[in-house]
mmCIF file as gemmi writes it, N, C-alpha and C atoms, coordinates in Angstrom:
data_model
loop_
_atom_site.group_PDB
_atom_site.id
_atom_site.type_symbol
_atom_site.label_atom_id
_atom_site.label_alt_id
_atom_site.label_comp_id
_atom_site.label_asym_id
_atom_site.label_entity_id
_atom_site.label_seq_id
_atom_site.pdbx_PDB_ins_code
_atom_site.Cartn_x
_atom_site.Cartn_y
_atom_site.Cartn_z
_atom_site.occupancy
_atom_site.B_iso_or_equiv
_atom_site.pdbx_formal_charge
_atom_site.auth_seq_id
_atom_site.auth_asym_id
_atom_site.pdbx_PDB_model_num
ATOM 1 N N . UNK Axp A 1 ? 171.905 154.523 134.03 1 0 ? 1 A 1
ATOM 2 C CA . UNK Axp A 1 ? 170.489 154.283 134.153 1 0 ? 1 A 1
ATOM 3 C C . UNK Axp A 1 ? 169.849 155.527 134.766 1 0 ? 1 A 1
ATOM 4 N N . UNK Axp A 2 ? 168.722 155.924 134.244 1 0 ? 2 A 1
ATOM 5 C CA . UNK Axp A 2 ? 167.987 157.077 134.746 1 0 ? 2 A 1
ATOM 6 C C . UNK Axp A 2 ? 166.759 156.605 135.508 1 0 ? 2 A 1
ATOM 7 N N . UNK Axp A 3 ? 166.56 157.146 136.712 1 0 ? 3 A 1
ATOM 8 C CA . UNK Axp A 3 ? 165.353 156.914 137.494 1 0 ? 3 A 1
ATOM 9 C C . UNK Axp A 3 ? 164.655 158.253 137.632 1 0 ? 3 A 1
ATOM 10 N N . UNK Axp A 4 ? 163.395 158.312 137.213 1 0 ? 4 A 1
ATOM 11 C CA . UNK Axp A 4 ? 162.621 159.535 137.32 1 0 ? 4 A 1
ATOM 12 C C . UNK Axp A 4 ? 161.594 159.367 138.435 1 0 ? 4 A 1
ATOM 13 N N . UNK Axp A 5 ? 161.595 160.304 139.388 1 0 ? 5 A 1
ATOM 14 C CA . UNK Axp A 5 ? 160.646 160.296 140.494 1 0 ? 5 A 1
ATOM 15 C C . UNK Axp A 5 ? 159.604 161.366 140.242 1 0 ? 5 A 1
ATOM 16 N N . UNK Axp A 6 ? 158.34 160.965 140.185 1 0 ? 6 A 1
ATOM 17 C CA . UNK Axp A 6 ? 157.232 161.902 140.03 1 0 ? 6 A 1
ATOM 18 C C . UNK Axp A 6 ? 156.238 161.651 141.16 1 0 ? 6 A 1
ATOM 19 N N . UNK Axp A 7 ? 155.295 162.544 141.304 1 0 ? 7 A 1
ATOM 20 C CA . UNK Axp A 7 ? 154.279 162.4 142.335 1 0 ? 7 A 1
ATOM 21 C C . UNK Axp A 7 ? 153.538 161.074 142.143 1 0 ? 7 A 1
ATOM 22 N N . UNK Axp A 8 ? 153.743 160.13 143.07 1 0 ? 8 A 1
ATOM 23 C CA . UNK Axp A 8 ? 153.025 158.864 143.041 1 0 ? 8 A 1
ATOM 24 C C . UNK Axp A 8 ? 153.568 157.807 142.11 1 0 ? 8 A 1
ATOM 25 N N . UNK Axp A 9 ? 154.71 158.043 141.454 1 0 ? 9 A 1
ATOM 26 C CA . UNK Axp A 9 ? 155.265 157.026 140.56 1 0 ? 9 A 1
ATOM 27 C C . UNK Axp A 9 ? 156.753 157.221 140.315 1 0 ? 9 A 1
ATOM 28 N N . UNK Axp A 10 ? 157.387 156.153 139.866 1 0 ? 10 A 1
ATOM 29 C CA . UNK Axp A 10 ? 158.773 156.211 139.392 1 0 ? 10 A 1
ATOM 30 C C . UNK Axp A 10 ? 158.81 155.632 137.984 1 0 ? 10 A 1
ATOM 31 N N . UNK Axp A 11 ? 159.841 156.019 137.243 1 0 ? 11 A 1
ATOM 32 C CA . UNK Axp A 11 ? 160.042 155.457 135.911 1 0 ? 11 A 1
ATOM 33 C C . UNK Axp A 11 ? 161.502 155.096 135.752 1 0 ? 11 A 1
ATOM 34 N N . UNK Axp A 12 ? 161.747 153.851 135.374 1 0 ? 12 A 1
ATOM 35 C CA . UNK Axp A 12 ? 163.093 153.349 135.137 1 0 ? 12 A 1
ATOM 36 C C . UNK Axp A 12 ? 163.074 152.476 133.887 1 0 ? 12 A 1
ATOM 37 N N . UNK Axp A 13 ? 163.945 152.775 132.937 1 0 ? 13 A 1
ATOM 38 C CA . UNK Axp A 13 ? 164.043 152.006 131.697 1 0 ? 13 A 1
ATOM 39 C C . UNK Axp A 13 ? 162.685 151.855 131.006 1 0 ? 13 A 1
ATOM 40 N N . UNK Axp A 14 ? 161.872 152.916 131.065 1 0 ? 14 A 1
ATOM 41 C CA . UNK Axp A 14 ? 160.572 152.917 130.415 1 0 ? 14 A 1
ATOM 42 C C . UNK Axp A 14 ? 159.464 152.239 131.194 1 0 ? 14 A 1
ATOM 43 N N . UNK Axp A 15 ? 159.771 151.687 132.365 1 0 ? 15 A 1
ATOM 44 C CA . UNK Axp A 15 ? 158.76 151.032 133.196 1 0 ? 15 A 1
ATOM 45 C C . UNK Axp A 15 ? 158.279 152.025 134.252 1 0 ? 15 A 1
ATOM 46 N N . UNK Axp A 16 ? 156.988 152.304 134.258 1 0 ? 16 A 1
ATOM 47 C CA . UNK Axp A 16 ? 156.388 153.222 135.229 1 0 ? 16 A 1
ATOM 48 C C . UNK Axp A 16 ? 155.707 152.395 136.306 1 0 ? 16 A 1
ATOM 49 N N . UNK Axp A 17 ? 156.054 152.68 137.562 1 0 ? 17 A 1
ATOM 50 C CA . UNK Axp A 17 ? 155.464 151.952 138.679 1 0 ? 17 A 1
ATOM 51 C C . UNK Axp A 17 ? 154.855 152.93 139.68 1 0 ? 17 A 1
ATOM 52 N N . UNK Axp A 18 ? 153.707 152.558 140.239 1 0 ? 18 A 1
ATOM 53 C CA . UNK Axp A 18 ? 153.048 153.364 141.26 1 0 ? 18 A 1
ATOM 54 C C . UNK Axp A 18 ? 153.769 153.166 142.587 1 0 ? 18 A 1
ATOM 55 N N . UNK Axp A 19 ? 154.001 154.285 143.302 1 0 ? 19 A 1
ATOM 56 C CA . UNK Axp A 19 ? 154.72 154.237 144.576 1 0 ? 19 A 1
ATOM 57 C C . UNK Axp A 19 ? 154.1 155.208 145.57 1 0 ? 19 A 1
ATOM 58 N N . UNK Axp A 20 ? 154.485 155.041 146.832 1 0 ? 20 A 1
ATOM 59 C CA . UNK Axp A 20 ? 154.187 156.066 147.835 1 0 ? 20 A 1
ATOM 60 C C . UNK Axp A 20 ? 155.513 156.421 148.496 1 0 ? 20 A 1
ATOM 61 N N . UNK Axp A 21 ? 155.634 157.672 148.892 1 0 ? 21 A 1
ATOM 62 C CA . UNK Axp A 21 ? 156.853 158.195 149.493 1 0 ? 21 A 1
ATOM 63 C C . UNK Axp A 21 ? 156.615 158.506 150.962 1 0 ? 21 A 1
ATOM 64 N N . UNK Axp A 22 ? 157.628 158.248 151.798 1 0 ? 22 A 1
ATOM 65 C CA . UNK Axp A 22 ? 157.562 158.578 153.214 1 0 ? 22 A 1
ATOM 66 C C . UNK Axp A 22 ? 158.928 159.101 153.644 1 0 ? 22 A 1
ATOM 67 N N . UNK Axp A 23 ? 158.935 160.212 154.362 1 0 ? 23 A 1
ATOM 68 C CA . UNK Axp A 23 ? 160.184 160.787 154.877 1 0 ? 23 A 1
ATOM 69 C C . UNK Axp A 23 ? 160.459 160.25 156.277 1 0 ? 23 A 1
ATOM 70 N N . UNK Axp A 24 ? 161.727 159.927 156.527 1 0 ? 24 A 1
ATOM 71 C CA . UNK Axp A 24 ? 162.172 159.452 157.836 1 0 ? 24 A 1
ATOM 72 C C . UNK Axp A 24 ? 163.551 160.061 158.077 1 0 ? 24 A 1
ATOM 73 N N . UNK Axp A 25 ? 163.583 161.252 158.655 1 0 ? 25 A 1
ATOM 74 C CA . UNK Axp A 25 ? 164.85 161.97 158.797 1 0 ? 25 A 1
ATOM 75 C C . UNK Axp A 25 ? 165.383 162.35 157.434 1 0 ? 25 A 1
ATOM 76 N N . UNK Axp A 26 ? 166.631 161.951 157.134 1 0 ? 26 A 1
ATOM 77 C CA . UNK Axp A 26 ? 167.236 162.223 155.812 1 0 ? 26 A 1
ATOM 78 C C . UNK Axp A 26 ? 166.901 161.142 154.797 1 0 ? 26 A 1
ATOM 79 N N . UNK Axp A 27 ? 166.143 160.129 155.221 1 0 ? 27 A 1
ATOM 80 C CA . UNK Axp A 27 ? 165.804 159.022 154.336 1 0 ? 27 A 1
ATOM 81 C C . UNK Axp A 27 ? 164.459 159.236 153.674 1 0 ? 27 A 1
ATOM 82 N N . UNK Axp A 28 ? 164.378 158.838 152.417 1 0 ? 28 A 1
ATOM 83 C CA . UNK Axp A 28 ? 163.113 158.793 151.699 1 0 ? 28 A 1
ATOM 84 C C . UNK Axp A 28 ? 162.829 157.312 151.454 1 0 ? 28 A 1
ATOM 85 N N . UNK Axp A 29 ? 161.704 156.826 151.975 1 0 ? 29 A 1
ATOM 86 C CA . UNK Axp A 29 ? 161.302 155.445 151.756 1 0 ? 29 A 1
ATOM 87 C C . UNK Axp A 29 ? 160.323 155.42 150.596 1 0 ? 29 A 1
ATOM 88 N N . UNK Axp A 30 ? 160.66 154.637 149.577 1 0 ? 30 A 1
ATOM 89 C CA . UNK Axp A 30 ? 159.826 154.528 148.386 1 0 ? 30 A 1
ATOM 90 C C . UNK Axp A 30 ? 159.23 153.123 148.391 1 0 ? 30 A 1
ATOM 91 N N . UNK Axp A 31 ? 157.916 153.033 148.579 1 0 ? 31 A 1
ATOM 92 C CA . UNK Axp A 31 ? 157.234 151.742 148.622 1 0 ? 31 A 1
ATOM 93 C C . UNK Axp A 31 ? 156.429 151.563 147.343 1 0 ? 31 A 1
ATOM 94 N N . UNK Axp A 32 ? 156.662 150.449 146.66 1 0 ? 32 A 1
ATOM 95 C CA . UNK Axp A 32 ? 155.967 150.137 145.417 1 0 ? 32 A 1
ATOM 96 C C . UNK Axp A 32 ? 154.593 149.567 145.753 1 0 ? 32 A 1
ATOM 97 N N . UNK Axp A 33 ? 153.541 150.103 145.126 1 0 ? 33 A 1
ATOM 98 C CA . UNK Axp A 33 ? 152.183 149.731 145.488 1 0 ? 33 A 1
ATOM 99 C C . UNK Axp A 33 ? 151.419 149.012 144.376 1 0 ? 33 A 1
ATOM 100 N N . UNK Axp A 34 ? 152.094 148.691 143.287 1 0 ? 34 A 1
ATOM 101 C CA . UNK Axp A 34 ? 151.42 147.948 142.221 1 0 ? 34 A 1
ATOM 102 C C . UNK Axp A 34 ? 152.43 147.167 141.399 1 0 ? 34 A 1
ATOM 103 N N . UNK Axp A 35 ? 151.896 146.209 140.688 1 0 ? 35 A 1
ATOM 104 C CA . UNK Axp A 35 ? 152.64 145.435 139.699 1 0 ? 35 A 1
ATOM 105 C C . UNK Axp A 35 ? 153.771 144.595 140.273 1 0 ? 35 A 1
ATOM 106 N N . UNK Axp A 36 ? 154.863 144.566 139.551 1 0 ? 36 A 1
ATOM 107 C CA . UNK Axp A 36 ? 155.992 143.658 139.791 1 0 ? 36 A 1
ATOM 108 C C . UNK Axp A 36 ? 156.576 143.723 141.201 1 0 ? 36 A 1
ATOM 109 N N . UNK Axp A 37 ? 156.835 144.897 141.713 1 0 ? 37 A 1
ATOM 110 C CA . UNK Axp A 37 ? 157.549 145.056 142.99 1 0 ? 37 A 1
ATOM 111 C C . UNK Axp A 37 ? 156.615 145.408 144.151 1 0 ? 37 A 1
ATOM 112 N N . UNK Axp A 38 ? 155.332 145.101 144.046 1 0 ? 38 A 1
ATOM 113 C CA . UNK Axp A 38 ? 154.361 145.488 145.071 1 0 ? 38 A 1
ATOM 114 C C . UNK Axp A 38 ? 154.826 145.07 146.465 1 0 ? 38 A 1
ATOM 115 N N . UNK Axp A 39 ? 154.799 146.031 147.382 1 0 ? 39 A 1
ATOM 116 C CA . UNK Axp A 39 ? 155.19 145.786 148.762 1 0 ? 39 A 1
ATOM 117 C C . UNK Axp A 39 ? 156.666 145.999 149.051 1 0 ? 39 A 1
ATOM 118 N N . UNK Axp A 40 ? 157.503 146.123 148.036 1 0 ? 40 A 1
ATOM 119 C CA . UNK Axp A 40 ? 158.936 146.34 148.229 1 0 ? 40 A 1
ATOM 120 C C . UNK Axp A 40 ? 159.192 147.812 148.565 1 0 ? 40 A 1
ATOM 121 N N . UNK Axp A 41 ? 160.08 148.056 149.549 1 0 ? 41 A 1
ATOM 122 C CA . UNK Axp A 41 ? 160.442 149.423 149.924 1 0 ? 41 A 1
ATOM 123 C C . UNK Axp A 41 ? 161.937 149.628 149.711 1 0 ? 41 A 1
ATOM 124 N N . UNK Axp A 42 ? 162.292 150.72 149.047 1 0 ? 42 A 1
ATOM 125 C CA . UNK Axp A 42 ? 163.689 151.11 148.847 1 0 ? 42 A 1
ATOM 126 C C . UNK Axp A 42 ? 163.968 152.33 149.707 1 0 ? 42 A 1
ATOM 127 N N . UNK Axp A 43 ? 165.153 152.369 150.331 1 0 ? 43 A 1
ATOM 128 C CA . UNK Axp A 43 ? 165.562 153.498 151.158 1 0 ? 43 A 1
ATOM 129 C C . UNK Axp A 43 ? 166.583 154.327 150.386 1 0 ? 43 A 1
ATOM 130 N N . UNK Axp A 44 ? 166.3 155.624 150.248 1 0 ? 44 A 1
ATOM 131 C CA . UNK Axp A 44 ? 167.206 156.577 149.625 1 0 ? 44 A 1
ATOM 132 C C . UNK Axp A 44 ? 167.635 157.559 150.708 1 0 ? 44 A 1
ATOM 133 N N . UNK Axp A 45 ? 168.917 157.575 151.055 1 0 ? 45 A 1
ATOM 134 C CA . UNK Axp A 45 ? 169.431 158.49 152.072 1 0 ? 45 A 1
ATOM 135 C C . UNK Axp A 45 ? 169.99 159.717 151.377 1 0 ? 45 A 1
ATOM 136 N N . UNK Axp A 46 ? 169.399 160.874 151.665 1 0 ? 46 A 1
ATOM 137 C CA . UNK Axp A 46 ? 169.831 162.121 151.04 1 0 ? 46 A 1
ATOM 138 C C . UNK Axp A 46 ? 171.195 162.515 151.616 1 0 ? 46 A 1
ATOM 139 N N . UNK Axp A 47 ? 172.189 162.669 150.736 1 0 ? 47 A 1
ATOM 140 C CA . UNK Axp A 47 ? 173.546 163.024 151.154 1 0 ? 47 A 1
ATOM 141 C C . UNK Axp A 47 ? 173.913 164.445 150.763 1 0 ? 47 A 1
ATOM 142 N N . UNK Axp A 48 ? 173.041 165.107 150.043 1 0 ? 48 A 1
ATOM 143 C CA . UNK Axp A 48 ? 173.243 166.486 149.618 1 0 ? 48 A 1
ATOM 144 C C . UNK Axp A 48 ? 171.988 166.959 148.925 1 0 ? 48 A 1
ATOM 145 N N . UNK Axp A 49 ? 171.962 168.205 148.463 1 0 ? 49 A 1
ATOM 146 C CA . UNK Axp A 49 ? 170.745 168.718 147.822 1 0 ? 49 A 1
ATOM 147 C C . UNK Axp A 49 ? 170.403 168.013 146.513 1 0 ? 49 A 1
ATOM 148 N N . UNK Axp A 50 ? 171.38 167.39 145.865 1 0 ? 50 A 1
ATOM 149 C CA . UNK Axp A 50 ? 171.15 166.725 144.574 1 0 ? 50 A 1
ATOM 150 C C . UNK Axp A 50 ? 171.688 165.304 144.526 1 0 ? 50 A 1
ATOM 151 N N . UNK Axp A 51 ? 171.946 164.696 145.692 1 0 ? 51 A 1
ATOM 152 C CA . UNK Axp A 51 ? 172.489 163.342 145.708 1 0 ? 51 A 1
ATOM 153 C C . UNK Axp A 51 ? 171.814 162.498 146.784 1 0 ? 51 A 1
ATOM 154 N N . UNK Axp A 52 ? 171.75 161.198 146.501 1 0 ? 52 A 1
ATOM 155 C CA . UNK Axp A 52 ? 171.202 160.242 147.458 1 0 ? 52 A 1
ATOM 156 C C . UNK Axp A 52 ? 172.004 158.951 147.364 1 0 ? 52 A 1
ATOM 157 N N . UNK Axp A 53 ? 172.103 158.244 148.492 1 0 ? 53 A 1
ATOM 158 C CA . UNK Axp A 53 ? 172.801 156.961 148.532 1 0 ? 53 A 1
ATOM 159 C C . UNK Axp A 53 ? 171.763 155.846 148.677 1 0 ? 53 A 1
ATOM 160 N N . UNK Axp A 54 ? 171.968 154.753 147.934 1 0 ? 54 A 1
ATOM 161 C CA . UNK Axp A 54 ? 171.114 153.572 148.013 1 0 ? 54 A 1
ATOM 162 C C . UNK Axp A 54 ? 172.008 152.341 147.985 1 0 ? 54 A 1
ATOM 163 N N . UNK Axp A 55 ? 171.393 151.189 148.13 1 0 ? 55 A 1
ATOM 164 C CA . UNK Axp A 55 ? 172.134 149.932 147.997 1 0 ? 55 A 1
ATOM 165 C C . UNK Axp A 55 ? 172.669 149.757 146.578 1 0 ? 55 A 1
ATOM 166 N N . UNK Axp A 56 ? 172.062 150.453 145.605 1 0 ? 56 A 1
ATOM 167 C CA . UNK Axp A 56 ? 172.502 150.374 144.208 1 0 ? 56 A 1
ATOM 168 C C . UNK Axp A 56 ? 173.698 151.262 143.922 1 0 ? 56 A 1
ATOM 169 N N . UNK Axp A 57 ? 173.977 152.204 144.833 1 0 ? 57 A 1
ATOM 170 C CA . UNK Axp A 57 ? 175.051 153.158 144.621 1 0 ? 57 A 1
ATOM 171 C C . UNK Axp A 57 ? 174.561 154.571 144.862 1 0 ? 57 A 1
ATOM 172 N N . UNK Axp A 58 ? 175.294 155.54 144.357 1 0 ? 58 A 1
ATOM 173 C CA . UNK Axp A 58 ? 174.951 156.946 144.547 1 0 ? 58 A 1
ATOM 174 C C . UNK Axp A 58 ? 174.144 157.447 143.356 1 0 ? 58 A 1
ATOM 175 N N . UNK Axp A 59 ? 173.056 158.17 143.646 1 0 ? 59 A 1
ATOM 176 C CA . UNK Axp A 59 ? 172.232 158.776 142.609 1 0 ? 59 A 1
ATOM 177 C C . UNK Axp A 59 ? 172.493 160.271 142.604 1 0 ? 59 A 1
ATOM 178 N N . UNK Axp A 60 ? 172.528 160.849 141.419 1 0 ? 60 A 1
ATOM 179 C CA . UNK Axp A 60 ? 172.722 162.296 141.271 1 0 ? 60 A 1
ATOM 180 C C . UNK Axp A 60 ? 171.612 162.869 140.414 1 0 ? 60 A 1
ATOM 181 N N . UNK Axp A 61 ? 171.078 164.023 140.842 1 0 ? 61 A 1
ATOM 182 C CA . UNK Axp A 61 ? 170.051 164.693 140.058 1 0 ? 61 A 1
ATOM 183 C C . UNK Axp A 61 ? 170.694 165.331 138.842 1 0 ? 61 A 1
ATOM 184 N N . UNK Axp A 62 ? 170.076 165.125 137.686 1 0 ? 62 A 1
ATOM 185 C CA . UNK Axp A 62 ? 170.533 165.769 136.462 1 0 ? 62 A 1
ATOM 186 C C . UNK Axp A 62 ? 169.353 166.518 135.85 1 0 ? 62 A 1
ATOM 187 N N . UNK Axp A 63 ? 169.651 167.591 135.187 1 0 ? 63 A 1
ATOM 188 C CA . UNK Axp A 63 ? 168.584 168.386 134.541 1 0 ? 63 A 1
ATOM 189 C C . UNK Axp A 63 ? 168.85 168.49 133.072 1 0 ? 63 A 1
């Protein structure tokens, strides 16, 4: 599964959702501000320059 993070939004499986980002140490908090997941916050802990850990597993940046 690919998750794309852009300024003010994420895209997963063709679904684009509006979000806001907040930094807290090595964590990036992604809060959904519209539609289906409004008010839900996901924590992404940066484990390297191209990797992050979440409850879903490890994410890796691909180009």
